[in-house]
C-alpha positions in Angstrom: 43.7 86.8 275.2 46.1 84.7 273.2 45.5 81.0 273.7 41.9 81.5 275.0 39.3 80.3 272.5 35.6 80.8 272.9 33.9 77.9 271.2 30.5 77.8 272.9 30.0 74.1 272.4 26.7 72.6 273.6 26.6 70.7 276.9 25.9 67.5 275.0 28.9 68.0 272.8 31.1 68.7 275.9 30.0 65.4 277.5 30.6 63.6 274.2 34.2 64.9 274.0 34.8 63.9 277.7 33.5 60.4 277.0 36.0 60.1 274.1 39.1 61.8 275.5 39.1 60.8 279.2 39.5 57.0 278.6 41.8 57.6 275.5 44.2 59.8 277.5 44.1 57.4 280.4 45.1 54.6 278.1 48.2 56.7 277.0 49.0 57.2 280.7 48.9 53.5 281.2 51.2 53.1 278.2 53.7 55.5 279.8 53.6 53.6 283.1 54.0 50.3 281.2 57.0 51.7 279.2 58.8 52.5 282.4 58.2 49.2 284.2 58.1 46.6 281.4 60.6 43.7 281.3 59.6 42.1 278.0 62.4 41.1 275.7 64.0 43.3 273.0 62.1 41.9 270.1 58.8 42.7 271.8 60.0 46.2 272.6 60.8 46.8 268.9 57.4 45.3 267.8 55.5 47.6 270.2 57.6 50.6 269.1 56.5 50.0 265.5 52.9 49.9 266.6 53.2 53.1 268.7 54.9 54.9 265.8 52.0 53.8 263.5 49.4 55.0 266.0 51.2 58.3 266.3 51.2 58.8 262.6 47.5 58.2 262.5 46.9 60.9 265.1 49.2 63.3 263.3 46.9 63.2 260.2 44.8 66.0 261.7 45.8 68.1 264.6 46.0 71.6 266.1 48.7 73.9 264.8 49.8 74.7 268.3 49.0 73.8 272.0 45.4 73.3 273.2 45.2 76.5 275.1 42.0 77.1 277.1 38.5 76.8 275.6 35.5 78.3 277.1 31.8 78.8 276.5 29.2 81.5 277.2 29.4 80.8 281.0 33.1 81.8 280.9 34.1 78.5 282.6 37.4 77.4 281.1 38.5 74.0 279.8 42.3 73.8 280.2 42.4 70.3 278.8 46.0 70.6 277.7 47.2 71.7 281.1 50.1 69.6 282.5 48.4 69.2 285.9 44.7 69.2 285.4 44.4 68.6 281.6 42.1 65.7 280.9 43.6 65.5 277.4 47.2 65.6 278.6 48.8 62.2 279.5 51.5 64.0 281.4 48.8 65.3 283.9 47.9 62.9 286.7 45.3 64.6 286.3 44.2 66.5 289.3 40.5 67.1 289.8 40.4 70.2 291.9 37.4 71.2 294.1 36.9 74.7 295.5 34.7 76.6 298.0 33.6 80.2 297.9 36.5 81.4 300.1 39.1 80.2 297.5 40.1 77.1 299.5 41.0 74.4 297.0 41.8 70.7 297.4 42.4 67.5 295.3 43.1 63.9 296.0 45.2 62.2 293.3 47.7 59.4 292.6 51.3 59.7 291.4 52.9 56.6 289.9 56.2 55.7 288.3 56.1 58.5 285.7 56.6 61.1 288.5 59.6 59.5 290.3 62.7 61.5 291.3 64.7 59.8 294.0 63.8 56.1 294.3 60.1 55.6 295.3 59.7 59.4 295.8 58.0 62.1 293.9 60.4 64.4 291.9 60.7 67.7 293.7 59.9 69.6 290.4 56.6 67.6 290.1 55.7 68.8 293.6 56.4 72.3 292.6 54.3 71.9 289.4 51.3 70.6 291.4 51.5 73.3 294.1 51.9 76.1 291.5 48.7 74.9 290.0 46.9 74.5 293.3 47.9 77.9 294.6 46.7 79.4 291.3 43.4 77.5 291.7 42.9 79.1 295.1 43.6 82.6 293.7 41.1 82.0 290.8 38.4 80.6 293.1 38.7 83.7 295.2 37.8 85.8 292.2 41.2 87.0 291.0 42.8 84.5 288.6 46.5 85.2 288.5 49.8 84.4 286.8 52.6 83.2 289.1 54.8 86.0 290.3 56.7 84.1 292.9 56.6 80.6 294.2 58.5 79.4 297.3 58.6 75.8 298.5 59.8 74.1 301.6 60.4 70.3 301.3 59.8 69.0 304.8 60.4 65.3 303.8 60.3 63.0 300.8 56.9 62.6 299.2 56.2 58.9 298.6 54.7 57.9 295.2 51.1 56.8 295.6 47.9 58.3 296.9 48.3 62.0 297.8 46.3 65.1 298.6 47.0 68.8 297.9 45.3 71.7 299.6 45.6 75.5 299.0 44.0 78.7 300.3 44.2 82.5 300.0 46.4 84.1 302.6 45.5 87.7 301.6 44.8 89.9 298.6 45.7 93.5 297.8 44.8 95.1 294.5 46.0 93.0 291.6 48.1 90.6 293.9 46.9 87.5 295.7 49.1 85.7 298.2 48.3 82.0 298.4 49.6 79.1 300.5 49.3 75.3 300.2 50.8 71.9 300.8 50.9 68.3 299.7 50.1 65.6 302.2 50.4 61.8 302.4 48.9 59.5 305.0 51.4 60.7 307.5 50.9 64.4 307.0 52.5 67.4 305.2 55.5 66.7 302.9 55.8 69.9 301.0 54.7 73.5 301.7 54.4 76.4 299.3 53.5 80.0 299.2 53.3 82.4 296.3 52.1 85.6 294.8 49.7 85.6 291.8 49.3 88.6 289.6 45.9 89.4 287.9 46.7 89.6 284.2 45.9 92.8 282.2 43.1 91.3 280.2 41.4 90.1 283.5 41.8 93.6 285.1 40.0 95.1 282.2 37.2 92.6 282.3 36.7 93.0 286.0 36.7 96.8 285.7 34.1 96.7 283.0 31.9 94.3 285.1 32.2 96.6 288.1 31.4 99.6 286.0 28.3 98.0 284.6 27.1 96.9 288.1 27.6 100.4 289.7 24.3 102.4 289.9 24.5 105.7 288.1 22.7 108.2 290.3 23.6 111.4 288.4 22.7 110.6 284.8 
């Protein structure tokens, strides 16, 4: 499973890392928003640029060779902290905090500001697709069959205003290694974007599920 790293960190260490990286990453998000909307003079821009470059150089002194990937412990619960939608260490991510129930239904309330603009005052259509791709995948995973996106179809019913939003997703049906999921984004006036997609259970997950089922099956004839 390339990109999946089992590190088995203790719960205390997990909470320590969250306490460090959540506010740090949020500060970088605030910097992005301020960069887009600032009207300070040119000399101040150049001075801040020099400070940002110096800070970046400090962070570059020790870093991962590649992307963050997904870390997980003995429970198998993944930490996709580099993910561009839900990653708590990724300043690009809003981030979404996704909740689930046992049927696979998933939902999240979140805020999109100036960094996600497409048409004036509206969310970029590609950002809506990014969020719904993640949300439909969350539903598939919550339903017991985590999948990679096979197809994703969107219908933009109207413009999605920047600001406070909600996304919801659910499983439509599942057959073999395929799960069909649906979802939408809503603002205070209702649905703005709808999506449906097919998610394919990856080979490594098929093998893990088959092994689990084999171990759970009673062997009456041994």
